[in-house]
N, C-alpha and C positions, 0 to 999 in steps of 0.2 A: 324587186320587193316582192314578198309572197302575200298573196290574198288569203282569206279564211279558207274558201274553197281549196286552194292550192295546199293549204297545210293539211286539211282532212284527207285529200288525195294521197298525201305522202305518208299518211298514218299505216296504210296497208301495203305500202311498197317495199318489197324485199331490198336489202342492201347488196348490191352486187359488188365482190372484191375480187381481186387479182385481175389477169388479161383474159381468162377464158369466162364465157357467159355462164357454164355449168357450175362455176365456182360461185355458190350463193351462200352468203352468211345466214344463220338463223334469222328468221322473219322478226324484225324488232318494230315497235310501234313509237312513234314519236308522242310522248305523253305530254300534256301541258305542263309548264313549270309550276303551275299554281294547283295542281291536281290535289295534293295532300291537305292544303290549306290555302283557301282563296287570299290573294293579297288584296289589301284593303286601299281603295283609291278613293279620294275626295274629288268631286265635280264641283266646282264652283262656277255656276252659269245662271243667268236670270232669264233667257229666253227658253221657254218651256220646250218647244220642239227640238231645239238643239240639245237641251238637257236629256230628253228621252232617247234621241238617237245615241248620244253617248253612254248613256246608262245601258241601253240595250247591246251596243257594241261590247262593253265591258262583260255583260252577262255571257254573251256569246263566246267571249274570250277565256271565260272561267274567272273573271276577277269580281269581287264584291265591290260595289261601289255605293257611297253615301253622297249626298248631295246638299249643297248649301247655295243661295239665292242671291246673298248680299255679303258684303265684306265683313258685317258684323257677325253674320251665321258663320261664314268661313273662319274667322278668328276664334270665335267660340268652340267650334268643333276642335280646332288645333289645341284648345287648352284641355279638352278632355279626352283626345284621342290622338294616335299617332299613325295616319296613313302611310303607306309605303310611298306613294305620290300623289300629285295634284294636278288635275287639269284645271287650269284657272281662266276665266274670262277677263280681258283687260278692261272693259267697262261693265261696272255693275251699279245698280240703282243708287247705292249709297257711297259710291267712292269708286277707287280704282283698284284692280286686283293686285297691282303693285304694292299696295298697303299689305296685302298678305304675305306676298314673296319677301317683302322687306322683314317682317316678323320671323318668317322662316328662317332667314340669313341671320338676322341679329341674334336669335336665339340659339343658332347653330345646330338647328334640327335636322337629322339625317333623313331628309324627305326631298325628293326629287320634284321638281315644278316645272311644268310646261305652260307658257302662256298663249292664250287664243286672241288674236288681234285681227282688226279689219284695216284696211288701207285708210278708213276715215278717223280711226283712233289719232288723238294727238300724238304728234312725233317725240314729244318730251317724255311721254309715258314710255313709249318703246325704248327710248334711250335709258331710262331708269331701270327697265327690265334687263337690259343689256349689262348696265353697271352693277346690277344685283346677281349678275350671273344666272339668269333663268337657264334650266337644263333643257329647255327645248321651247321654240317659237313656233307656232302655226298660224300662218295667214288664212283667214276665211275667205270662200268657204273651205271647209276644212277637207283636206285628202284623208279619208279614213284608214286606208292601209297605212299611212305615214304615222298616224296616231295610234294606231294598233302596234307598229313596229316599235315606237317609243315606249308604250306601255310596257310591252316585253322587255325591252332593254332596262327600263326603270326598275323593273321588278326581278331582274337577275343579276 
């Protein structure tokens, strides 16, 4: 799995072709898949520090991120906008992130949804997320390179 620093390092590396080292293809750059138009991501998270870390990660990767702190805010956002994907906390102050996942699935919205959960979250909520076919499940503390990889896959 590539870290962000690894991706930056690869951007200036020439692609070597053939068996001989002197056969070097024209220098190509790895351009972010979101260079032309940033993909919109919704982060539904009530913990301020987690939200800021996820928002910063999205910005570094070139994604435009909006945020919601409650189930109600997340559902209201989905009524007015269509993000490409959602990073969704399992536990929120006014309910479970599963409610938002259920709305996405029931309305057949073309949105990828990843759930972020902790080992202390109720097992039945995790079972519901599995039944509703969450596109990703991330155990806290989050592995940021894994989340970044999922975002790339969800946006391409």
